[in-house]
N, CA, C and O atoms as a GROMACS GRO file, in nm:
protein
  480
    1MET      N    1  -7.974  -4.875   5.595
    1MET     CA    2  -7.899  -4.808   5.701
    1MET      C    3  -7.903  -4.898   5.824
    1MET      O    4  -8.009  -4.946   5.863
    2LYS      N    5  -7.790  -4.920   5.886
    2LYS     CA    6  -7.783  -5.003   6.004
    2LYS      C    7  -7.850  -4.933   6.122
    2LYS      O    8  -7.859  -4.810   6.125
    3ILE      N    9  -7.898  -5.012   6.218
    3ILE     CA   10  -7.969  -4.958   6.335
    3ILE      C   11  -7.882  -4.859   6.412
    3ILE      O   12  -7.930  -4.753   6.452
    4ARG      N   13  -7.754  -4.892   6.434
    4ARG     CA   14  -7.666  -4.803   6.511
    4ARG      C   15  -7.649  -4.669   6.440
    4ARG      O   16  -7.657  -4.564   6.505
    5SER      N   17  -7.625  -4.670   6.310
    5SER     CA   18  -7.606  -4.544   6.239
    5SER      C   19  -7.738  -4.466   6.232
    5SER      O   20  -7.736  -4.343   6.230
    6LEU      N   21  -7.850  -4.535   6.229
    6LEU     CA   22  -7.980  -4.469   6.231
    6LEU      C   23  -8.000  -4.397   6.365
    6LEU      O   24  -8.049  -4.284   6.367
    7LYS      N   25  -7.962  -4.461   6.475
    7LYS     CA   26  -7.974  -4.400   6.607
    7LYS      C   27  -7.886  -4.276   6.617
    7LYS      O   28  -7.928  -4.174   6.672
    8VAL      N   29  -7.764  -4.284   6.566
    8VAL     CA   30  -7.672  -4.169   6.568
    8VAL      C   31  -7.730  -4.056   6.484
    8VAL      O   32  -7.726  -3.940   6.525
    9TRP      N   33  -7.783  -4.089   6.368
    9TRP     CA   34  -7.842  -3.988   6.281
    9TRP      C   35  -7.962  -3.921   6.348
    9TRP      O   36  -7.975  -3.799   6.342
   10LEU      N   37  -8.049  -4.000   6.413
   10LEU     CA   38  -8.166  -3.944   6.481
   10LEU      C   39  -8.125  -3.857   6.599
   10LEU      O   40  -8.186  -3.752   6.622
   11ALA      N   41  -8.022  -3.898   6.674
   11ALA     CA   42  -7.974  -3.817   6.786
   11ALA      C   43  -7.920  -3.683   6.735
   11ALA      O   44  -7.946  -3.579   6.795
   12GLY      N   45  -7.848  -3.686   6.625
   12GLY     CA   46  -7.797  -3.562   6.566
   12GLY      C   47  -7.910  -3.472   6.519
   12GLY      O   48  -7.903  -3.350   6.534
   13LEU      N   49  -8.012  -3.531   6.461
   13LEU     CA   50  -8.128  -3.455   6.414
   13LEU      C   51  -8.200  -3.390   6.532
   13LEU      O   52  -8.242  -3.274   6.522
   14MET      N   53  -8.215  -3.462   6.643
   14MET     CA   54  -8.280  -3.406   6.762
   14MET      C   55  -8.200  -3.290   6.819
   14MET      O   56  -8.257  -3.188   6.857
   15LEU      N   57  -8.068  -3.304   6.825
   15LEU     CA   58  -7.983  -3.197   6.875
   15LEU      C   59  -7.993  -3.074   6.786
   15LEU      O   60  -8.004  -2.962   6.835
   16ALA      N   61  -7.989  -3.094   6.657
   16ALA     CA   62  -8.002  -2.982   6.563
   16ALA      C   63  -8.137  -2.914   6.578
   16ALA      O   64  -8.146  -2.792   6.568
   17SER      N   65  -8.242  -2.992   6.600
   17SER     CA   66  -8.376  -2.935   6.619
   17SER      C   67  -8.382  -2.849   6.744
   17SER      O   68  -8.440  -2.741   6.742
   18LEU      N   69  -8.322  -2.896   6.854
   18LEU     CA   70  -8.323  -2.817   6.977
   18LEU      C   71  -8.247  -2.687   6.959
   18LEU      O   72  -8.289  -2.583   7.008
   19LEU      N   73  -8.134  -2.693   6.888
   19LEU     CA   74  -8.059  -2.570   6.863
   19LEU      C   75  -8.139  -2.473   6.778
   19LEU      O   76  -8.136  -2.352   6.800
   20THR      N   77  -8.212  -2.526   6.680
   20THR     CA   78  -8.297  -2.442   6.597
   20THR      C   79  -8.409  -2.382   6.679
   20THR      O   80  -8.441  -2.264   6.665
   21LEU      N   81  -8.470  -2.464   6.766
   21LEU     CA   82  -8.577  -2.415   6.852
   21LEU      C   83  -8.529  -2.303   6.942
   21LEU      O   84  -8.603  -2.210   6.970
   22ALA      N   85  -8.407  -2.312   6.986
   22ALA     CA   86  -8.354  -2.213   7.081
   22ALA      C   87  -8.316  -2.083   7.013
   22ALA      O   88  -8.272  -1.990   7.081
   23GLY      N   89  -8.330  -2.074   6.884
   23GLY     CA   90  -8.304  -1.944   6.820
   23GLY      C   91  -8.203  -1.949   6.709
   23GLY      O   92  -8.120  -1.859   6.697
   24CYS      N   93  -8.208  -2.050   6.627
   24CYS     CA   94  -8.123  -2.059   6.508
   24CYS      C   95  -7.975  -2.049   6.542
   24CYS      O   96  -7.902  -1.970   6.480
   25GLY      N   97  -7.930  -2.128   6.637
   25GLY     CA   98  -7.788  -2.132   6.668
   25GLY      C   99  -7.741  -2.026   6.765
   25GLY      O  100  -7.622  -2.017   6.792
   26THR      N  101  -7.833  -1.945   6.819
   26THR     CA  102  -7.792  -1.846   6.917
   26THR      C  103  -7.762  -1.913   7.049
   26THR      O  104  -7.792  -2.031   7.069
   27HIS      N  105  -7.704  -1.838   7.138
   27HIS     CA  106  -7.669  -1.889   7.271
   27HIS      C  107  -7.795  -1.931   7.347
   27HIS      O  108  -7.895  -1.860   7.346
   28THR      N  109  -7.791  -2.046   7.412
   28THR     CA  110  -7.900  -2.092   7.497
   28THR      C  111  -7.854  -2.081   7.642
   28THR      O  112  -7.751  -2.137   7.680
   29ASP      N  113  -7.931  -2.009   7.723
   29ASP     CA  114  -7.898  -1.993   7.865
   29ASP      C  115  -7.938  -2.117   7.941
   29ASP      O  116  -8.041  -2.179   7.912
   30LYS      N  117  -7.859  -2.155   8.038
   30LYS     CA  118  -7.888  -2.269   8.124
   30LYS      C  119  -7.979  -2.224   8.237
   30LYS      O  120  -7.955  -2.120   8.299
   31ILE      N  121  -8.083  -2.301   8.263
   31ILE     CA  122  -8.177  -2.266   8.370
   31ILE      C  123  -8.106  -2.260   8.504
   31ILE      O  124  -8.137  -2.175   8.587
   32ARG      N  125  -8.011  -2.348   8.527
   32ARG     CA  126  -7.934  -2.347   8.651
   32ARG      C  127  -7.868  -2.211   8.674
   32ARG      O  128  -7.870  -2.159   8.785
   33ASP      N  129  -7.811  -2.153   8.568
   33ASP     CA  130  -7.745  -2.022   8.580
   33ASP      C  131  -7.845  -1.912   8.614
   33ASP      O  132  -7.816  -1.824   8.695
   34ILE      N  133  -7.962  -1.918   8.552
   34ILE     CA  134  -8.066  -1.817   8.579
   34ILE      C  135  -8.112  -1.827   8.724
   34ILE      O  136  -8.124  -1.726   8.793
   35LYS      N  137  -8.137  -1.950   8.771
   35LYS     CA  138  -8.188  -1.968   8.908
   35LYS      C  139  -8.082  -1.939   9.014
   35LYS      O  140  -8.114  -1.894   9.124
   36ASN      N  141  -7.955  -1.964   8.981
   36ASN     CA  142  -7.847  -1.937   9.077
   36ASN      C  143  -7.810  -1.790   9.084
   36ASN      O  144  -7.747  -1.747   9.181
   37ASN      N  145  -7.847  -1.711   8.984
   37ASN     CA  146  -7.813  -1.569   8.980
   37ASN      C  147  -7.932  -1.486   8.931
   37ASN      O  148  -7.922  -1.417   8.829
   38PRO      N  149  -8.046  -1.492   9.002
   38PRO     CA  150  -8.164  -1.420   8.953
   38PRO      C  151  -8.143  -1.269   8.944
   38PRO      O  152  -8.199  -1.205   8.856
   39ASP      N  153  -8.064  -1.211   9.034
   39ASP     CA  154  -8.037  -1.067   9.029
   39ASP      C  155  -7.964  -1.030   8.900
   39ASP      O  156  -7.992  -0.926   8.839
   40GLY      N  157  -7.871  -1.113   8.858
   40GLY     CA  158  -7.793  -1.086   8.738
   40GLY      C  159  -7.874  -1.099   8.609
   40GLY      O  160  -7.841  -1.036   8.509
   41TYR      N  161  -7.980  -1.179   8.613
   41TYR     CA  162  -8.064  -1.200   8.495
   41TYR      C  163  -8.192  -1.119   8.498
   41TYR      O  164  -8.261  -1.110   8.396
   42ALA      N  165  -8.226  -1.059   8.611
   42ALA     CA  166  -8.353  -0.986   8.626
   42ALA      C  167  -8.370  -0.880   8.518
   42ALA      O  168  -8.282  -0.796   8.497
   43GLY      N  169  -8.483  -0.885   8.449
   43GLY     CA  170  -8.514  -0.787   8.345
   43GLY      C  171  -8.444  -0.812   8.213
   43GLY      O  172  -8.466  -0.738   8.117
   44LYS      N  173  -8.359  -0.914   8.205
   44LYS     CA  174  -8.284  -0.942   8.082
   44LYS      C  175  -8.354  -1.048   7.999
   44LYS      O  176  -8.426  -1.134   8.052
   45GLU      N  177  -8.333  -1.043   7.868
   45GLU     CA  178  -8.387  -1.145   7.780
   45GLU      C  179  -8.296  -1.267   7.780
   45GLU      O  180  -8.173  -1.255   7.773
   46VAL      N  181  -8.357  -1.385   7.788
   46VAL     CA  182  -8.284  -1.511   7.786
   46VAL      C  183  -8.345  -1.602   7.680
   46VAL      O  184  -8.458  -1.581   7.635
   47THR      N  185  -8.268  -1.701   7.640
   47THR     CA  186  -8.314  -1.805   7.550
   47THR      C  187  -8.294  -1.938   7.621
   47THR      O  188  -8.182  -1.970   7.662
   48ILE      N  189  -8.402  -2.016   7.636
   48ILE     CA  190  -8.391  -2.147   7.699
   48ILE      C  191  -8.456  -2.252   7.610
   48ILE      O  192  -8.539  -2.219   7.525
   49ALA      N  193  -8.418  -2.377   7.630
   49ALA     CA  194  -8.477  -2.489   7.556
   49ALA      C  195  -8.484  -2.608   7.648
   49ALA      O  196  -8.392  -2.632   7.727
   50GLY      N  197  -8.591  -2.683   7.640
   50GLY     CA  198  -8.605  -2.802   7.723
   50GLY      C  199  -8.742  -2.865   7.707
   50GLY      O  200  -8.814  -2.838   7.611
   51GLU      N  201  -8.776  -2.951   7.804
   51GLU     CA  202  -8.902  -3.024   7.803
   51GLU      C  203  -9.001  -2.962   7.900
   51GLU      O  204  -8.965  -2.923   8.010
   52VAL      N  205  -9.126  -2.952   7.858
   52VAL     CA  206  -9.232  -2.903   7.945
   52VAL      C  207  -9.266  -3.014   8.044
   52VAL      O  208  -9.307  -3.123   8.005
   53THR      N  209  -9.247  -2.986   8.174
   53THR     CA  210  -9.266  -3.088   8.277
   53THR      C  211  -9.392  -3.066   8.361
   53THR      O  212  -9.434  -3.157   8.432
   54ASP      N  213  -9.452  -2.948   8.353
   54ASP     CA  214  -9.575  -2.920   8.428
   54ASP      C  215  -9.647  -2.804   8.360
   54ASP      O  216  -9.584  -2.718   8.300
   55VAL      N  217  -9.779  -2.804   8.370
   55VAL     CA  218  -9.861  -2.698   8.312
   55VAL      C  219  -9.966  -2.659   8.415
   55VAL      O  220 -10.034  -2.745   8.470
   56SER      N  221  -9.980  -2.528   8.441
   56SER     CA  222 -10.082  -2.478   8.532
   56SER      C  223 -10.205  -2.436   8.452
   56SER      O  224 -10.193  -2.397   8.335
   57PRO      N  225 -10.321  -2.445   8.514
   57PRO     CA  226 -10.442  -2.400   8.442
   57PRO      C  227 -10.433  -2.253   8.407
   57PRO      O  228 -10.375  -2.173   8.481
   58ARG      N  229 -10.491  -2.218   8.296
   58ARG     CA  230 -10.493  -2.080   8.248
   58ARG      C  231 -10.583  -1.994   8.338
   58ARG      O  232 -10.686  -2.041   8.386
   59VAL      N  233 -10.542  -1.870   8.360
   59VAL     CA  234 -10.624  -1.774   8.435
   59VAL      C  235 -10.694  -1.688   8.331
   59VAL      O  236 -10.634  -1.596   8.276
   60PRO      N  237 -10.824  -1.717   8.303
   60PRO     CA  238 -10.894  -1.650   8.192
   60PRO      C  239 -10.902  -1.498   8.204
   60PRO      O  240 -10.883  -1.428   8.104
   61LEU      N  241 -10.930  -1.446   8.322
   61LEU     CA  242 -10.945  -1.302   8.336
   61LEU      C  243 -10.816  -1.228   8.303
   61LEU      O  244 -10.820  -1.116   8.253
   62LEU      N  245 -10.703  -1.290   8.331
   62LEU     CA  246 -10.574  -1.227   8.303
   62LEU      C  247 -10.518  -1.270   8.168
   62LEU      O  248 -10.418  -1.216   8.122
   63ASP      N  249 -10.584  -1.368   8.102
   63ASP     CA  250 -10.536  -1.424   7.976
   63ASP      C  251 -10.390  -1.463   7.988
   63ASP      O  252 -10.306  -1.421   7.908
   64ILE      N  253 -10.361  -1.546   8.089
   64ILE     CA  254 -10.224  -1.585   8.117
   64ILE      C  255 -10.218  -1.734   8.151
   64ILE      O  256 -10.309  -1.789   8.213
   65ALA      N  257 -10.111  -1.799   8.110
   65ALA     CA  258 -10.088  -1.940   8.140
   65ALA      C  259  -9.946  -1.954   8.192
   65ALA      O  260  -9.861  -1.867   8.171
   66ALA      N  261  -9.919  -2.065   8.260
   66ALA     CA  262  -9.783  -2.090   8.310
   66ALA      C  263  -9.748  -2.237   8.286
   66ALA      O  264  -9.833  -2.325   8.298
   67TYR      N  265  -9.621  -2.260   8.253
   67TYR     CA  266  -9.573  -2.395   8.236
   67TYR      C  267  -9.427  -2.403   8.280
   67TYR      O  268  -9.356  -2.302   8.278
   68GLU      N  269  -9.384  -2.522   8.322
   68GLU     CA  270  -9.249  -2.541   8.373
   68GLU      C  271  -9.163  -2.609   8.266
   68GLU      O  272  -9.206  -2.706   8.203
   69VAL      N  273  -9.041  -2.558   8.248
   69VAL     CA  274  -8.948  -2.613   8.150
   69VAL      C  275  -8.825  -2.665   8.223
   69VAL      O  276  -8.772  -2.598   8.312
   70ASN      N  277  -8.779  -2.785   8.184
   70ASN     CA  278  -8.659  -2.846   8.241
   70ASN      C  279  -8.558  -2.866   8.130
   70ASN      O  280  -8.590  -2.924   8.026
   71ASP      N  281  -8.433  -2.818   8.152
   71ASP     CA  282  -8.328  -2.834   8.050
   71ASP      C  283  -8.215  -2.925   8.097
   71ASP      O  284  -8.104  -2.919   8.043
   72ASP      N  285  -8.240  -3.009   8.195
   72ASP     CA  286  -8.142  -3.102   8.254
   72ASP      C  287  -8.042  -3.032   8.346
   72ASP      O  288  -7.959  -3.100   8.407
   73THR      N  289  -8.047  -2.899   8.358
   73THR     CA  290  -7.967  -2.830   8.460
   73THR      C  291  -8.058  -2.778   8.570
   73THR      O  292  -8.012  -2.736   8.676
   74GLY      N  293  -8.188  -2.782   8.544
   74GLY     CA  294  -8.287  -2.733   8.640
   74GLY      C  295  -8.417  -2.704   8.568
   74GLY      O  296  -8.430  -2.726   8.448
   75SER      N  297  -8.512  -2.654   8.646
   75SER     CA  298  -8.642  -2.619   8.587
   75SER      C  299  -8.683  -2.480   8.630
   75SER      O  300  -8.641  -2.431   8.735
   76ILE      N  301  -8.765  -2.416   8.546
   76ILE     CA  302  -8.811  -2.280   8.573
   76ILE      C  303  -8.952  -2.267   8.514
   76ILE      O  304  -8.985  -2.328   8.413
   77TRP      N  305  -9.033  -2.185   8.581
   77TRP     CA  306  -9.167  -2.158   8.531
   77TRP      C  307  -9.160  -2.050   8.424
   77TRP      O  308  -9.082  -1.955   8.432
   78VAL      N  309  -9.243  -2.068   8.323
   78VAL     CA  310  -9.255  -1.973   8.212
   78VAL      C  311  -9.399  -1.923   8.212
   78VAL      O  312  -9.493  -2.002   8.219
   79VAL      N  313  -9.416  -1.793   8.202
   79VAL     CA  314  -9.548  -1.730   8.198
   79VAL      C  315  -9.574  -1.686   8.054
   79VAL      O  316  -9.488  -1.626   7.990
   80SER      N  317  -9.694  -1.717   8.005
   80SER     CA  318  -9.726  -1.691   7.864
   80SER      C  319  -9.863  -1.626   7.848
   80SER      O  320  -9.956  -1.658   7.921
   81HIS      N  321  -9.872  -1.536   7.752
   81HIS     CA  322 -10.002  -1.479   7.714
   81HIS      C  323 -10.053  -1.549   7.588
   81HIS      O  324 -10.155  -1.508   7.531
   82SER      N  325  -9.984  -1.654   7.545
   82SER     CA  326 -10.021  -1.728   7.424
   82SER      C  327 -10.063  -1.871   7.456
   82SER      O  328 -10.057  -1.959   7.370
   83GLY      N  329 -10.106  -1.894   7.580
   83GLY     CA  330 -10.141  -2.029   7.620
   83GLY      C  331 -10.016  -2.108   7.655
   83GLY      O  332  -9.905  -2.057   7.646
   84ALA      N  333 -10.037  -2.232   7.693
   84ALA     CA  334  -9.925  -2.318   7.733
   84ALA      C  335  -9.913  -2.436   7.638
   84ALA      O  336 -10.014  -2.484   7.584
   85PRO      N  337  -9.791  -2.484   7.616
   85PRO     CA  338  -9.775  -2.607   7.539
   85PRO      C  339  -9.824  -2.726   7.622
   85PRO      O  340  -9.871  -2.708   7.734
   86ILE      N  341  -9.813  -2.843   7.569
   86ILE     CA  342  -9.857  -2.965   7.636
   86ILE      C  343  -9.740  -3.027   7.713
   86ILE      O  344  -9.626  -3.024   7.667
   87LYS      N  345  -9.770  -3.083   7.829
   87LYS     CA  346  -9.668  -3.152   7.908
   87LYS      C  347  -9.600  -3.257   7.820
   87LYS      O  348  -9.666  -3.336   7.752
   88GLY      N  349  -9.466  -3.255   7.822
   88GLY     CA  350  -9.388  -3.347   7.738
   88GLY      C  351  -9.336  -3.283   7.611
   88GLY      O  352  -9.246  -3.338   7.548
   89ASP      N  353  -9.392  -3.168   7.570
   89ASP     CA  354  -9.344  -3.098   7.451
   89ASP      C  355  -9.200  -3.052   7.472
   89ASP      O  356  -9.160  -3.018   7.584
   90LYS      N  357  -9.124  -3.050   7.365
   90LYS     CA  358  -8.990  -2.990   7.364
   90LYS      C  359  -9.007  -2.849   7.311
   90LYS      O  360  -9.062  -2.828   7.204
   91VAL      N  361  -8.958  -2.750   7.388
   91VAL     CA  362  -8.976  -2.611   7.347
   91VAL      C  363  -8.843  -2.537   7.347
   91VAL      O  364  -8.748  -2.574   7.417
   92GLY      N  365  -8.838  -2.434   7.268
   92GLY     CA  366  -8.732  -2.336   7.268
   92GLY      C  367  -8.800  -2.201   7.279
   92GLY      O  368  -8.898  -2.176   7.210
   93LEU      N  369  -8.751  -2.114   7.366
   93LEU     CA  370  -8.820  -1.987   7.383
   93LEU      C  371  -8.727  -1.876   7.423
   93LEU      O  372  -8.617  -1.897   7.475
   94LYS      N  373  -8.774  -1.755   7.397
   94LYS     CA  374  -8.707  -1.633   7.440
   94LYS      C  375  -8.802  -1.561   7.532
   94LYS      O  376  -8.924  -1.562   7.511
   95GLY      N  377  -8.747  -1.498   7.635
   95GLY     CA  378  -8.832  -1.423   7.726
   95GLY      C  379  -8.749  -1.342   7.824
   95GLY      O  380  -8.626  -1.349   7.825
   96LYS      N  381  -8.819  -1.265   7.905
   96LYS     CA  382  -8.756  -1.177   8.003
   96LYS      C  383  -8.768  -1.239   8.141
   96LYS      O  384  -8.872  -1.294   8.177
   97VAL      N  385  -8.661  -1.232   8.218
   97VAL     CA  386  -8.659  -1.289   8.354
   97VAL      C  387  -8.724  -1.192   8.452
   97VAL      O  388  -8.692  -1.073   8.453
   98ASP      N  389  -8.815  -1.246   8.534
   98ASP     CA  390  -8.881  -1.171   8.640
   98ASP      C  391  -8.853  -1.246   8.770
   98ASP      O  392  -8.879  -1.366   8.779
   99GLU      N  393  -8.800  -1.176   8.870
   99GLU     CA  394  -8.758  -1.240   8.995
   99GLU      C  395  -8.869  -1.279   9.090
   99GLU      O  396  -8.855  -1.378   9.163
  100ALA      N  397  -8.979  -1.207   9.094
  100ALA     CA  398  -9.080  -1.230   9.197
  100ALA      C  399  -9.220  -1.230   9.137
  100ALA      O  400  -9.299  -1.140   9.163
  101PHE      N  401  -9.250  -1.330   9.057
  101PHE     CA  402  -9.377  -1.334   8.986
  101PHE      C  403  -9.481  -1.412   9.066
  101PHE      O  404  -9.449  -1.514   9.128
  102LYS      N  405  -9.606  -1.362   9.065
  102LYS     CA  406  -9.718  -1.433   9.128
  102LYS      C  407  -9.815  -1.474   9.019
  102LYS      O  408  -9.844  -1.397   8.928
  103PHE      N  409  -9.865  -1.597   9.030
  103PHE     CA  410  -9.958  -1.652   8.931
  103PHE      C  411 -10.077  -1.709   9.006
  103PHE      O  412 -10.064  -1.806   9.081
  104GLY      N  413 -10.194  -1.649   8.986
  104GLY     CA  414 -10.314  -1.699   9.053
  104GLY      C  415 -10.301  -1.698   9.204
  104GLY      O  416 -10.354  -1.787   9.271
  105GLY      N  417 -10.232  -1.600   9.260
  105GLY     CA  418 -10.215  -1.591   9.404
  105GLY      C  419 -10.100  -1.673   9.459
  105GLY      O  420 -10.072  -1.667   9.579
  106THR      N  421 -10.032  -1.750   9.374
  106THR     CA  422  -9.920  -1.832   9.417
  106THR      C  423  -9.790  -1.768   9.370
  106THR      O  424  -9.775  -1.735   9.253
  107ALA      N  425  -9.696  -1.751   9.463
  107ALA     CA  426  -9.565  -1.696   9.428
  107ALA      C  427  -9.484  -1.803   9.357
  107ALA      O  428  -9.459  -1.910   9.412
  108LEU      N  429  -9.443  -1.774   9.234
  108LEU     CA  430  -9.362  -1.868   9.157
  108LEU      C  431  -9.213  -1.838   9.167
  108LEU      O  432  -9.130  -1.916   9.121
  109GLY      N  433  -9.178  -1.725   9.226
  109GLY     CA  434  -9.036  -1.687   9.235
  109GLY      C  435  -8.986  -1.640   9.101
  109GLY      O  436  -9.055  -1.566   9.031
  110THR      N  437  -8.866  -1.682   9.064
  110THR     CA  438  -8.804  -1.641   8.937
  110THR      C  439  -8.872  -1.714   8.822
  110THR      O  440  -8.881  -1.837   8.822
  111VAL      N  441  -8.919  -1.638   8.723
  111VAL     CA  442  -8.984  -1.696   8.606
  111VAL      C  443  -8.929  -1.629   8.480
  111VAL      O  444  -8.859  -1.529   8.486
  112VAL      N  445  -8.962  -1.688   8.367
  112VAL     CA  446  -8.934  -1.626   8.238
  112VAL      C  447  -9.068  -1.587   8.177
  112VAL      O  448  -9.157  -1.671   8.162
  113GLU      N  449  -9.083  -1.460   8.144
  113GLU     CA  450  -9.204  -1.413   8.075
  113GLU      C  451  -9.182  -1.430   7.926
  113GLU      O  452  -9.102  -1.359   7.865
  114GLU      N  453  -9.252  -1.526   7.869
  114GLU     CA  454  -9.234  -1.566   7.729
  114GLU      C  455  -9.263  -1.452   7.631
  114GLU      O  456  -9.364  -1.383   7.643
  115ARG      N  457  -9.173  -1.436   7.534
  115ARG     CA  458  -9.191  -1.340   7.425
  115ARG      C  459  -9.210  -1.413   7.292
  115ARG      O  460  -9.281  -1.366   7.203
  116GLU      N  461  -9.146  -1.529   7.282
  116GLU     CA  462  -9.147  -1.605   7.155
  116GLU      C  463  -9.123  -1.752   7.190
  116GLU      O  464  -9.039  -1.783   7.275
  117ARG      N  465  -9.198  -1.843   7.124
  117ARG     CA  466  -9.183  -1.986   7.155
  117ARG      C  467  -9.196  -2.069   7.029
  117ARG      O  468  -9.275  -2.038   6.940
  118LYS      N  469  -9.116  -2.175   7.024
  118LYS     CA  470  -9.128  -2.276   6.919
  118LYS      C  471  -9.139  -2.412   6.986
  118LYS      O  472  -9.068  -2.440   7.083
  119VAL      N  473  -9.229  -2.496   6.935
  119VAL     CA  474  -9.249  -2.629   6.988
  119VAL      C  475  -9.204  -2.731   6.885
  119VAL      O  476  -9.235  -2.718   6.766
  120GLN      N  477  -9.132  -2.831   6.931
  120GLN     CA  478  -9.083  -2.936   6.840
  120GLN      C  479  -9.193  -3.035   6.816
  120GLN      O  480  -9.174  -3.132   6.743
   0.00000   0.00000   0.00000
């Protein structure tokens, strides 16, 4: 296989993987849209996919972790009761939007409360 066709094949495989991570071909919400219209998304379930760009330390008493996901349209904090992935991981997740979340005494603003996550 030539190098160019191998690169095209790998790019297609990565795209297919992200779509699978985001929910088996279901609609993926853009973080930009969620952040630009938090009232419209508040309390609703969303599906996002992107790269983990930051991870906050876990708060043991609350059994909660937070991590930031970037999908190239923007970034948003995700709150999880299942721990956090590693910085640099590619994730697809479903969760509920919360407009005014506080984590460890710090206001994070609009976040996604994770319900389900897949890591590539």
